[in-house]
N, CA, C and O atoms as CSV, one atom per row, in Angstrom:
chain,resi,resn,atom,element,x,y,z
A,1,UNK,N,N,-12.320,-36.892,11.883
A,1,UNK,CA,C,-11.193,-36.681,11.424
A,1,UNK,C,C,-10.483,-35.172,11.510
A,1,UNK,O,O,-10.992,-34.360,10.738
A,2,UNK,N,N,-9.251,-34.611,12.434
A,2,UNK,CA,C,-8.632,-33.541,12.387
A,2,UNK,C,C,-8.115,-33.726,10.160
A,2,UNK,O,O,-7.804,-34.683,9.451
A,3,UNK,N,N,-8.267,-32.518,9.958
A,3,UNK,CA,C,-7.245,-31.781,8.675
A,3,UNK,C,C,-6.675,-30.356,8.676
A,3,UNK,O,O,-7.156,-29.240,8.870
A,4,UNK,N,N,-5.417,-30.853,8.374
A,4,UNK,CA,C,-4.340,-30.166,8.786
A,4,UNK,C,C,-4.165,-29.320,7.215
A,4,UNK,O,O,-4.160,-28.098,7.366
A,5,UNK,N,N,-4.055,-29.685,6.077
A,5,UNK,CA,C,-4.284,-28.933,5.181
A,5,UNK,C,C,-2.604,-28.724,5.416
A,5,UNK,O,O,-2.209,-27.615,5.776
A,6,UNK,N,N,-1.669,-29.794,5.204
A,6,UNK,CA,C,-0.750,-29.760,6.211
A,6,UNK,C,C,0.288,-29.258,4.267
A,6,UNK,O,O,1.171,-28.401,4.225
A,7,UNK,N,N,-0.049,-29.826,3.377
A,7,UNK,CA,C,0.904,-29.237,1.688
A,7,UNK,C,C,0.785,-27.785,1.652
A,7,UNK,O,O,1.858,-27.291,1.305
A,8,UNK,N,N,-0.147,-26.890,1.889
A,8,UNK,CA,C,-0.453,-25.700,2.423
A,8,UNK,C,C,0.202,-24.928,3.854
A,8,UNK,O,O,0.505,-23.791,4.216
A,9,UNK,N,N,0.205,-25.674,4.144
A,9,UNK,CA,C,0.927,-24.770,6.021
A,9,UNK,C,C,2.194,-24.974,5.488
A,9,UNK,O,O,2.869,-24.006,5.134
A,10,UNK,N,N,2.749,-26.535,5.348
A,10,UNK,CA,C,3.783,-26.245,5.266
A,10,UNK,C,C,5.033,-25.349,4.259
A,10,UNK,O,O,6.149,-24.830,4.294
A,11,UNK,N,N,3.943,-25.627,3.458
A,11,UNK,CA,C,4.792,-24.557,1.531
A,11,UNK,C,C,4.795,-23.117,2.301
A,11,UNK,O,O,5.794,-22.413,2.158
A,12,UNK,N,N,3.597,-22.600,3.203
A,12,UNK,CA,C,3.025,-21.661,4.015
A,12,UNK,C,C,5.035,-21.407,5.166
A,12,UNK,O,O,5.690,-20.368,5.243
A,13,UNK,N,N,5.329,-22.616,5.723
A,13,UNK,CA,C,6.067,-22.319,6.411
A,13,UNK,C,C,8.039,-22.518,6.171
A,13,UNK,O,O,9.110,-22.354,6.755
A,14,UNK,N,N,7.449,-22.966,4.911
A,14,UNK,CA,C,9.191,-22.699,4.260
A,14,UNK,C,C,9.328,-21.853,3.717
A,14,UNK,O,O,10.408,-21.263,3.729
A,15,UNK,N,N,8.418,-21.496,3.102
A,15,UNK,CA,C,8.406,-19.727,2.438
A,15,UNK,C,C,9.112,-18.537,3.080
A,15,UNK,O,O,9.991,-17.873,2.531
A,16,UNK,N,N,8.378,-18.247,4.926
A,16,UNK,CA,C,8.752,-17.842,5.967
A,16,UNK,C,C,10.389,-17.901,6.342
A,16,UNK,O,O,11.132,-16.944,6.560
A,17,UNK,N,N,10.707,-19.320,6.346
A,17,UNK,CA,C,11.990,-20.218,6.543
A,17,UNK,C,C,13.101,-19.553,5.890
A,17,UNK,O,O,14.218,-19.273,6.325
A,18,UNK,N,N,12.387,-19.289,4.374
A,18,UNK,CA,C,12.905,-18.893,3.302
A,18,UNK,C,C,13.677,-17.012,3.367
A,18,UNK,O,O,14.738,-16.479,3.040
A,19,UNK,N,N,12.790,-16.726,3.789
A,19,UNK,CA,C,12.738,-14.766,4.077
A,19,UNK,C,C,13.645,-15.073,5.341
A,19,UNK,O,O,14.424,-14.124,5.251
A,20,UNK,N,N,13.984,-15.666,6.275
A,20,UNK,CA,C,14.272,-15.873,7.430
A,20,UNK,C,C,16.053,-16.494,7.218
A,20,UNK,O,O,16.837,-16.778,8.124
A,21,UNK,N,N,16.244,-16.549,5.994
A,21,UNK,CA,C,17.569,-16.816,5.734
A,21,UNK,C,C,18.355,-15.611,5.911
A,21,UNK,O,O,18.187,-14.452,5.530
A,22,UNK,N,N,19.563,-16.382,6.815
A,22,UNK,CA,C,20.419,-15.320,6.999
A,22,UNK,C,C,20.600,-14.631,8.828
A,22,UNK,O,O,21.585,-14.203,9.430
A,23,UNK,N,N,19.034,-14.814,9.269
A,23,UNK,CA,C,19.229,-14.506,10.261
A,23,UNK,C,C,19.679,-15.024,11.102
A,23,UNK,O,O,19.025,-16.043,11.324
A,24,UNK,N,N,20.809,-14.873,12.030
A,24,UNK,CA,C,20.888,-15.460,13.134
A,24,UNK,C,C,19.938,-16.286,14.332
A,24,UNK,O,O,18.766,-16.018,14.595
A,25,UNK,N,N,20.454,-16.949,14.729
A,25,UNK,CA,C,20.399,-18.708,15.947
A,25,UNK,C,C,19.235,-19.299,15.492
A,25,UNK,O,O,19.135,-20.089,14.553
A,26,UNK,N,N,18.040,-18.717,16.473
A,26,UNK,CA,C,16.499,-19.687,16.042
A,26,UNK,C,C,15.608,-18.743,14.865
A,26,UNK,O,O,14.637,-18.977,14.145
A,27,UNK,N,N,16.672,-17.331,15.141
A,27,UNK,CA,C,15.387,-16.159,13.762
A,27,UNK,C,C,15.341,-17.668,12.658
A,27,UNK,O,O,14.201,-18.052,12.400
A,28,UNK,N,N,16.334,-18.364,12.127
A,28,UNK,CA,C,16.296,-18.779,10.686
A,28,UNK,C,C,16.367,-20.239,10.699
A,28,UNK,O,O,16.723,-21.032,9.827
A,29,UNK,N,N,16.006,-20.382,11.718
A,29,UNK,CA,C,15.950,-22.322,12.114
A,29,UNK,C,C,14.169,-22.670,12.752
A,29,UNK,O,O,13.750,-23.786,12.444
A,30,UNK,N,N,13.298,-21.857,13.501
A,30,UNK,CA,C,13.034,-22.068,13.756
A,30,UNK,C,C,11.739,-20.902,13.897
A,30,UNK,O,O,11.760,-19.839,14.517
A,31,UNK,N,N,10.136,-21.768,12.741
A,31,UNK,CA,C,9.214,-21.059,12.549
A,31,UNK,C,C,9.002,-19.640,13.574
A,31,UNK,O,O,9.396,-18.490,13.385
A,32,UNK,N,N,8.458,-20.049,14.370
A,32,UNK,CA,C,7.578,-19.165,15.428
A,32,UNK,C,C,8.591,-17.639,15.751
A,32,UNK,O,O,8.132,-16.548,16.090
A,33,UNK,N,N,9.655,-17.888,15.587
A,33,UNK,CA,C,10.626,-16.192,15.685
A,33,UNK,C,C,11.053,-16.319,14.593
A,33,UNK,O,O,12.197,-15.885,14.726
A,34,UNK,N,N,10.877,-16.805,12.920
A,34,UNK,CA,C,11.535,-16.733,11.652
A,34,UNK,C,C,10.869,-15.576,11.777
A,34,UNK,O,O,11.166,-14.404,12.010
A,35,UNK,N,N,9.448,-16.476,11.468
A,35,UNK,CA,C,7.866,-15.331,11.422
A,35,UNK,C,C,8.026,-13.660,12.546
A,35,UNK,O,O,7.326,-12.668,12.344
A,36,UNK,N,N,8.471,-13.700,13.009
A,36,UNK,CA,C,8.353,-12.503,13.634
A,36,UNK,C,C,9.498,-11.921,13.150
A,36,UNK,O,O,9.367,-10.767,12.743
A,37,UNK,N,N,10.889,-12.559,13.071
A,37,UNK,CA,C,11.826,-11.763,12.119
A,37,UNK,C,C,11.452,-10.830,11.625
A,37,UNK,O,O,11.646,-9.620,11.740
A,38,UNK,N,N,10.505,-11.875,10.661
A,38,UNK,CA,C,10.384,-11.606,8.888
A,38,UNK,C,C,9.889,-10.472,8.976
A,38,UNK,O,O,10.368,-9.559,8.303
A,39,UNK,N,N,8.706,-10.234,9.909
A,39,UNK,CA,C,7.093,-9.761,9.853
A,39,UNK,C,C,8.349,-8.272,10.057
A,39,UNK,O,O,8.616,-7.504,9.133
A,40,UNK,N,N,8.969,-8.173,11.521
A,40,UNK,CA,C,9.317,-6.867,11.809
A,40,UNK,C,C,10.469,-6.778,11.022
A,40,UNK,O,O,11.252,-6.400,11.893
A,41,UNK,N,N,11.105,-6.851,10.047
A,41,UNK,CA,C,12.185,-6.893,9.011
A,41,UNK,C,C,11.177,-6.659,8.053
A,41,UNK,O,O,11.554,-5.590,7.574
A,42,UNK,N,N,10.108,-6.975,7.445
A,42,UNK,CA,C,9.481,-6.216,6.471
A,42,UNK,C,C,8.726,-4.477,6.859
A,42,UNK,O,O,8.868,-3.406,6.268
A,43,UNK,N,N,7.897,-4.860,8.133
A,43,UNK,CA,C,7.830,-3.419,7.924
A,43,UNK,C,C,8.888,-2.649,8.112
A,43,UNK,O,O,8.516,-1.490,7.928
A,44,UNK,N,N,10.477,-2.696,8.495
A,44,UNK,CA,C,11.398,-1.765,8.821
A,44,UNK,C,C,11.946,-1.909,6.611
A,44,UNK,O,O,12.564,-1.086,5.935
A,45,UNK,N,N,11.627,-2.642,6.386
A,45,UNK,CA,C,12.192,-2.215,4.763
A,45,UNK,C,C,11.007,-1.492,4.066
A,45,UNK,O,O,11.116,-0.919,2.982
A,46,UNK,N,N,10.067,-1.561,4.665
A,46,UNK,CA,C,8.531,-0.395,3.717
A,46,UNK,C,C,9.143,0.402,4.551
A,46,UNK,O,O,10.036,0.885,3.854
A,47,UNK,N,N,9.237,0.861,5.625
A,47,UNK,CA,C,9.596,2.343,6.904
A,47,UNK,C,C,10.195,2.922,5.572
A,47,UNK,O,O,9.664,3.740,4.822
A,48,UNK,N,N,11.675,2.189,5.420
A,48,UNK,CA,C,12.793,2.906,4.723
A,48,UNK,C,C,12.975,3.142,3.465
A,48,UNK,O,O,13.867,3.717,2.842
A,49,UNK,N,N,11.763,2.485,3.096
A,49,UNK,CA,C,11.843,2.283,1.607
A,49,UNK,C,C,11.602,4.284,1.255
A,49,UNK,O,O,12.462,4.935,0.662
A,50,UNK,N,N,10.324,4.874,1.765
A,50,UNK,CA,C,10.014,5.925,1.631
A,50,UNK,C,C,11.097,6.623,2.358
A,50,UNK,O,O,11.707,7.383,1.606
A,51,UNK,N,N,11.676,6.610,3.963
A,51,UNK,CA,C,12.874,7.200,4.507
A,51,UNK,C,C,14.093,7.510,3.268
A,51,UNK,O,O,14.584,8.604,2.990
A,52,UNK,N,N,14.357,6.328,2.716
A,52,UNK,CA,C,15.559,6.576,1.588
A,52,UNK,C,C,14.848,7.805,0.489
A,52,UNK,O,O,15.732,8.312,-0.202
A,53,UNK,N,N,13.814,8.220,0.279
A,53,UNK,CA,C,14.003,8.996,-0.576
A,53,UNK,C,C,13.662,10.448,-0.290
A,53,UNK,O,O,13.841,11.410,-1.038
A,54,UNK,N,N,13.006,10.426,1.237
A,54,UNK,CA,C,13.405,11.811,1.587
A,54,UNK,C,C,15.163,12.179,2.206
A,54,UNK,O,O,15.827,13.202,2.042
A,55,UNK,N,N,15.368,11.429,2.637
A,55,UNK,CA,C,17.142,11.278,2.748
A,55,UNK,C,C,17.695,11.868,1.416
A,55,UNK,O,O,18.003,13.059,1.448
A,56,UNK,N,N,17.872,11.141,0.173
A,56,UNK,CA,C,18.357,11.663,-1.248
A,56,UNK,C,C,17.679,12.956,-1.185
A,56,UNK,O,O,18.417,13.806,-1.684
A,57,UNK,N,N,16.372,13.546,-0.700
A,57,UNK,CA,C,16.295,15.002,-1.574
A,57,UNK,C,C,17.016,16.285,-0.743
A,57,UNK,O,O,17.425,17.360,-1.181
A,58,UNK,N,N,17.010,15.767,0.578
A,58,UNK,CA,C,17.786,16.419,1.713
A,58,UNK,C,C,19.489,16.661,0.872
A,58,UNK,O,O,20.067,17.747,0.823
A,59,UNK,N,N,20.001,15.402,0.306
A,59,UNK,CA,C,21.819,15.459,0.022
A,59,UNK,C,C,21.695,16.294,-1.314
A,59,UNK,O,O,22.644,16.769,-1.938
A,60,UNK,N,N,20.270,16.395,-1.664
A,60,UNK,CA,C,20.249,17.190,-3.044
A,60,UNK,C,C,20.198,18.219,-2.828
A,60,UNK,O,O,20.818,18.928,-3.621
A,61,UNK,N,N,19.465,18.934,-1.674
A,61,UNK,CA,C,19.394,20.489,-1.192
A,61,UNK,C,C,20.645,20.255,-1.161
A,61,UNK,O,O,21.021,20.641,-2.267
A,62,UNK,N,N,21.778,19.767,-0.460
A,62,UNK,CA,C,23.191,20.086,0.635
A,62,UNK,C,C,23.845,20.332,-0.803
A,62,UNK,O,O,24.723,21.195,-0.818
A,63,UNK,N,N,23.555,19.719,-1.980
A,63,UNK,CA,C,25.087,19.630,-3.019
A,63,UNK,C,C,24.539,20.661,-3.649
A,63,UNK,O,O,25.347,21.421,-4.183
A,64,UNK,N,N,22.748,21.072,-3.809
A,64,UNK,CA,C,22.873,22.588,-4.714
A,64,UNK,C,C,22.907,23.717,-3.978
A,64,UNK,O,O,23.228,24.795,-4.478
A,65,UNK,N,N,22.463,23.524,-2.267
A,65,UNK,CA,C,23.210,24.914,-2.034
A,65,UNK,C,C,25.118,25.448,-1.625
A,65,UNK,O,O,25.687,26.481,-1.271
A,66,UNK,N,N,25.482,24.131,-1.924
A,66,UNK,CA,C,26.281,24.553,-2.037
A,66,UNK,C,C,27.568,25.111,-3.688
A,66,UNK,O,O,28.766,25.348,-3.839
A,67,UNK,N,N,26.813,25.086,-4.209
A,67,UNK,CA,C,27.205,24.923,-5.401
A,67,UNK,C,C,26.388,26.186,-5.871
A,67,UNK,O,O,26.751,26.822,-6.860
A,68,UNK,N,N,24.981,26.624,-4.945
A,68,UNK,CA,C,24.908,27.985,-5.511
A,68,UNK,C,C,25.577,29.011,-4.906
A,68,UNK,O,O,25.857,30.085,-5.438
A,69,UNK,N,N,25.825,28.677,-3.812
A,69,UNK,CA,C,26.638,29.470,-2.947
A,69,UNK,C,C,27.701,30.020,-3.499
A,69,UNK,O,O,28.058,31.183,-3.313
A,70,UNK,N,N,28.164,29.332,-4.092
A,70,UNK,CA,C,30.138,29.542,-4.804
A,70,UNK,C,C,29.505,30.001,-5.920
A,70,UNK,O,O,30.309,30.053,-6.851
A,71,UNK,N,N,28.248,30.409,-6.274
A,71,UNK,CA,C,28.033,31.061,-7.493
A,71,UNK,C,C,27.495,32.550,-7.190
A,71,UNK,O,O,27.505,33.457,-8.023
A,72,UNK,N,N,27.098,32.641,-6.079
A,72,UNK,CA,C,25.831,33.846,-5.407
A,72,UNK,C,C,24.964,34.323,-4.673
A,72,UNK,O,O,24.645,35.358,-4.088
A,73,UNK,N,N,24.540,32.880,-4.928
A,73,UNK,CA,C,23.441,32.805,-4.361
A,73,UNK,C,C,23.210,31.300,-3.269
A,73,UNK,O,O,23.879,30.268,-3.211
A,74,UNK,N,N,22.081,31.697,-2.561
A,74,UNK,CA,C,21.635,30.637,-1.553
A,74,UNK,C,C,20.523,29.560,-2.240
A,74,UNK,O,O,19.898,29.791,-3.275
A,75,UNK,N,N,20.434,28.480,-1.524
A,75,UNK,CA,C,19.845,27.483,-1.825
A,75,UNK,C,C,18.115,28.181,-2.980
A,75,UNK,O,O,17.622,28.039,-4.099
A,76,UNK,N,N,17.783,29.171,-1.229
A,76,UNK,CA,C,16.000,29.131,-1.652
A,76,UNK,C,C,15.772,30.550,-2.639
A,76,UNK,O,O,14.688,31.088,-2.868
A,77,UNK,N,N,17.102,30.971,-3.135
A,77,UNK,CA,C,16.304,32.082,-4.081
A,77,UNK,C,C,16.873,31.079,-5.592
A,77,UNK,O,O,16.183,30.984,-6.607
A,78,UNK,N,N,18.349,30.368,-5.405
A,78,UNK,CA,C,18.454,30.089,-6.989
A,78,UNK,C,C,17.013,29.337,-7.107
A,78,UNK,O,O,16.230,29.593,-8.023
A,79,UNK,N,N,16.673,28.128,-5.810
A,79,UNK,CA,C,15.083,27.655,-6.433
A,79,UNK,C,C,14.004,28.261,-7.079
A,79,UNK,O,O,13.659,27.833,-8.181
A,80,UNK,N,N,13.332,29.340,-6.471
A,80,UNK,CA,C,12.761,30.760,-6.525
A,80,UNK,C,C,12.999,31.012,-7.826
A,80,UNK,O,O,12.157,30.668,-8.655
A,81,UNK,N,N,14.157,31.640,-8.212
A,81,UNK,CA,C,14.990,31.454,-9.336
A,81,UNK,C,C,14.264,30.839,-10.277
A,81,UNK,O,O,13.344,31.483,-10.783
A,82,UNK,N,N,14.476,29.683,-10.647
A,82,UNK,CA,C,13.782,28.801,-11.545
A,82,UNK,C,C,12.286,28.723,-11.326
A,82,UNK,O,O,11.316,29.009,-12.028
A,83,UNK,N,N,12.390,28.394,-10.504
A,83,UNK,CA,C,10.553,29.056,-10.205
A,83,UNK,C,C,10.220,29.667,-11.471
A,83,UNK,O,O,9.839,29.358,-12.600
A,84,UNK,N,N,10.625,30.968,-10.574
A,84,UNK,CA,C,9.826,31.790,-11.648
A,84,UNK,C,C,10.299,32.132,-13.364
A,84,UNK,O,O,9.818,32.941,-14.158
A,85,UNK,N,N,11.413,31.169,-13.517
A,85,UNK,CA,C,11.655,31.372,-14.616
A,85,UNK,C,C,11.262,30.669,-16.018
A,85,UNK,O,O,11.447,30.737,-17.233
A,86,UNK,N,N,10.210,29.538,-14.432
A,86,UNK,CA,C,9.678,28.071,-15.498
A,86,UNK,C,C,10.217,27.127,-15.509
A,86,UNK,O,O,9.791,26.068,-15.969
A,87,UNK,N,N,11.316,27.327,-14.980
A,87,UNK,CA,C,12.446,25.858,-15.523
A,87,UNK,C,C,11.968,24.686,-14.412
A,87,UNK,O,O,12.018,24.835,-13.191
A,88,UNK,N,N,11.583,23.712,-14.986
A,88,UNK,CA,C,11.206,22.442,-14.244
A,88,UNK,C,C,11.592,20.758,-14.368
A,88,UNK,O,O,11.025,19.703,-14.653
A,89,UNK,N,N,13.027,21.281,-13.931
A,89,UNK,CA,C,14.128,20.689,-13.578
A,89,UNK,C,C,13.983,20.267,-11.670
A,89,UNK,O,O,13.689,20.892,-10.651
A,90,UNK,N,N,14.270,19.271,-11.919
A,90,UNK,CA,C,14.275,18.691,-10.295
A,90,UNK,C,C,14.962,18.363,-9.766
A,90,UNK,O,O,15.771,17.631,-10.337
A,91,UNK,N,N,15.158,18.644,-8.328
A,91,UNK,CA,C,16.196,18.308,-7.423
A,91,UNK,C,C,17.678,17.527,-7.691
A,91,UNK,O,O,18.751,18.027,-7.354
A,92,UNK,N,N,17.554,16.318,-8.304
A,92,UNK,CA,C,17.971,15.067,-7.977
A,92,UNK,C,C,19.099,15.264,-9.478
A,92,UNK,O,O,20.321,15.119,-9.495
A,93,UNK,N,N,18.188,15.630,-10.620
A,93,UNK,CA,C,18.493,16.448,-11.639
A,93,UNK,C,C,20.274,18.173,-11.707
A,93,UNK,O,O,21.399,18.281,-12.197
A,94,UNK,N,N,19.393,18.948,-10.930
A,94,UNK,CA,C,20.129,19.468,-10.515
A,94,UNK,C,C,21.402,19.624,-9.843
A,94,UNK,O,O,22.328,20.373,-10.156
A,95,UNK,N,N,21.308,18.687,-8.726
A,95,UNK,CA,C,22.572,18.289,-7.493
A,95,UNK,C,C,22.819,17.443,-8.323
A,95,UNK,O,O,23.352,16.652,-7.545
A,96,UNK,N,N,22.911,16.572,-10.006
A,96,UNK,CA,C,24.208,16.330,-10.667
A,96,UNK,C,C,24.675,17.039,-11.300
A,96,UNK,O,O,25.892,16.862,-11.341
A,97,UNK,N,N,24.243,18.043,-12.034
A,97,UNK,CA,C,24.935,19.331,-13.069
A,97,UNK,C,C,25.858,19.379,-12.236
A,97,UNK,O,O,27.045,19.097,-12.395
A,98,UNK,N,N,25.095,19.892,-10.943
A,98,UNK,CA,C,25.823,21.101,-10.466
A,98,UNK,C,C,27.917,20.216,-9.858
A,98,UNK,O,O,29.088,20.560,-10.019
A,99,UNK,N,N,27.156,19.004,-9.161
A,99,UNK,CA,C,28.555,18.216,-9.225
A,99,UNK,C,C,29.383,18.029,-10.530
A,99,UNK,O,O,30.591,18.260,-10.471
A,100,UNK,N,N,28.797,17.607,-11.763
A,100,UNK,CA,C,29.447,16.886,-12.554
A,100,UNK,C,C,29.604,17.957,-13.562
A,100,UNK,O,O,30.765,18.134,-13.931
A,101,UNK,N,N,28.998,18.459,-13.914
A,101,UNK,CA,C,28.872,20.064,-14.951
A,101,UNK,C,C,28.379,21.075,-14.791
A,101,UNK,O,O,27.284,21.591,-15.011
A,102,UNK,N,N,29.572,21.419,-14.250
A,102,UNK,CA,C,29.535,23.530,-13.609
A,102,UNK,C,C,29.081,24.226,-14.971
A,102,UNK,O,O,28.032,24.837,-15.175
A,103,UNK,N,N,30.068,23.997,-15.797
A,103,UNK,CA,C,28.667,25.459,-17.014
A,103,UNK,C,C,28.117,24.958,-17.013
A,103,UNK,O,O,28.865,23.981,-16.969
A,104,UNK,N,N,26.850,24.400,-17.028
A,104,UNK,CA,C,25.793,23.277,-17.228
A,104,UNK,C,C,24.958,24.425,-15.949
A,104,UNK,O,O,24.046,25.234,-16.121
A,105,UNK,N,N,25.696,24.075,-14.744
A,105,UNK,CA,C,24.634,24.742,-13.620
A,105,UNK,C,C,24.603,26.425,-13.507
A,105,UNK,O,O,23.803,27.119,-12.880
A,106,UNK,N,N,25.939,26.908,-14.465
A,106,UNK,CA,C,26.709,28.312,-14.091
A,106,UNK,C,C,25.699,29.105,-15.145
A,106,UNK,O,O,25.503,30.313,-15.012
A,107,UNK,N,N,25.069,28.328,-16.208
A,107,UNK,CA,C,23.823,28.362,-16.775
A,107,UNK,C,C,22.404,28.335,-16.736
A,107,UNK,O,O,21.548,28.790,-17.495
A,108,UNK,N,N,22.331,27.397,-15.179
A,108,UNK,CA,C,21.244,27.996,-14.505
A,108,UNK,C,C,21.160,29.133,-14.013
A,108,UNK,O,O,20.295,29.969,-14.275
A,109,UNK,N,N,22.136,29.249,-13.198
A,109,UNK,CA,C,22.575,30.299,-11.739
A,109,UNK,C,C,22.077,31.652,-12.740
A,109,UNK,O,O,21.524,32.596,-12.175
A,110,UNK,N,N,22.305,31.698,-14.279
A,110,UNK,CA,C,22.425,32.550,-14.964
A,110,UNK,C,C,20.924,32.994,-14.931
A,110,UNK,O,O,20.664,34.189,-14.792
A,111,UNK,N,N,19.952,32.080,-15.051
A,111,UNK,CA,C,18.568,31.910,-15.835
A,111,UNK,C,C,18.263,32.019,-13.980
A,111,UNK,O,O,17.368,32.835,-13.757
A,112,UNK,N,N,18.527,31.715,-13.381
A,112,UNK,CA,C,17.528,31.831,-12.235
A,112,UNK,C,C,17.928,33.267,-11.896
A,112,UNK,O,O,16.984,33.945,-11.492
A,113,UNK,N,N,19.488,34.085,-11.989
A,113,UNK,CA,C,19.258,35.339,-11.836
A,113,UNK,C,C,18.234,36.399,-12.438
A,113,UNK,O,O,17.458,37.199,-11.915
A,114,UNK,N,N,18.593,36.035,-13.915
A,114,UNK,CA,C,17.550,36.961,-15.081
A,114,UNK,C,C,16.318,36.556,-14.692
A,114,UNK,O,O,15.756,37.627,-14.922
A,115,UNK,N,N,15.133,35.600,-14.132
A,115,UNK,CA,C,14.321,35.933,-13.530
A,115,UNK,C,C,14.022,36.588,-12.203
A,115,UNK,O,O,13.081,37.368,-12.057
A,116,UNK,N,N,14.988,36.189,-11.091
A,116,UNK,CA,C,14.748,37.323,-9.854
A,116,UNK,C,C,14.936,38.221,-10.151
A,116,UNK,O,O,14.113,38.997,-9.666
A,117,UNK,N,N,15.654,38.705,-10.775
A,117,UNK,CA,C,16.168,40.843,-11.321
A,117,UNK,C,C,14.106,41.052,-12.007
A,117,UNK,O,O,13.267,41.880,-11.654
A,118,UNK,N,N,14.013,40.076,-12.879
A,118,UNK,CA,C,12.500,40.461,-13.836
A,118,UNK,C,C,11.645,40.836,-12.748
A,118,UNK,O,O,11.122,41.917,-12.480
A,119,UNK,N,N,11.612,39.723,-12.175
A,119,UNK,CA,C,10.278,39.704,-10.726
A,119,UNK,C,C,10.699,40.598,-9.834
A,119,UNK,O,O,9.662,40.940,-9.265
A,120,UNK,N,N,11.740,41.288,-9.282
A,120,UNK,CA,C,11.931,41.969,-8.641
A,120,UNK,C,C,11.407,43.278,-9.029
A,120,UNK,O,O,10.520,43.799,-8.352
A,121,UNK,N,N,12.073,44.068,-10.468
A,121,UNK,CA,C,11.820,44.834,-11.137
A,121,UNK,C,C,9.919,45.226,-11.985
A,121,UNK,O,O,9.400,46.294,-12.309
A,122,UNK,N,N,9.413,43.769,-12.061
A,122,UNK,CA,C,7.835,43.691,-12.307
A,122,UNK,C,C,7.393,44.382,-10.378
A,122,UNK,O,O,6.477,45.204,-10.419
A,123,UNK,N,N,7.723,44.216,-9.499
A,123,UNK,CA,C,7.426,45.233,-8.269
A,123,UNK,C,C,7.397,45.705,-7.991
A,123,UNK,O,O,6.683,46.027,-7.042
A,124,UNK,N,N,8.652,46.598,-8.896
A,124,UNK,CA,C,9.206,47.936,-8.282
A,124,UNK,C,C,7.621,49.099,-9.380
A,124,UNK,O,O,7.563,50.323,-9.264
């Protein structure tokens, strides 16, 4: 006699069709097509959770660069100055300060300039 393990198989298929809910046509109704669609979708989701981090870092860099240039520094010189001053703020926070709190960002620029000047005099 052939054993199908029906309850577990049905549960597995039902779970897959539940994940495919909202897909169009066969992809939400038929297990074979739903399985392919869900697997593909999960691969995209995994990849794009990582891509999202890259995208946001780029956005923060653009915002910091715009604010730093209006203060008379480039992005790279500003970050170099912050590292020289041992300011350990991440780009997300700096970008938020640049967008919302201009006075605090101006203080960061002042700190970065001071560190760059002291770095330049130490070399000379």
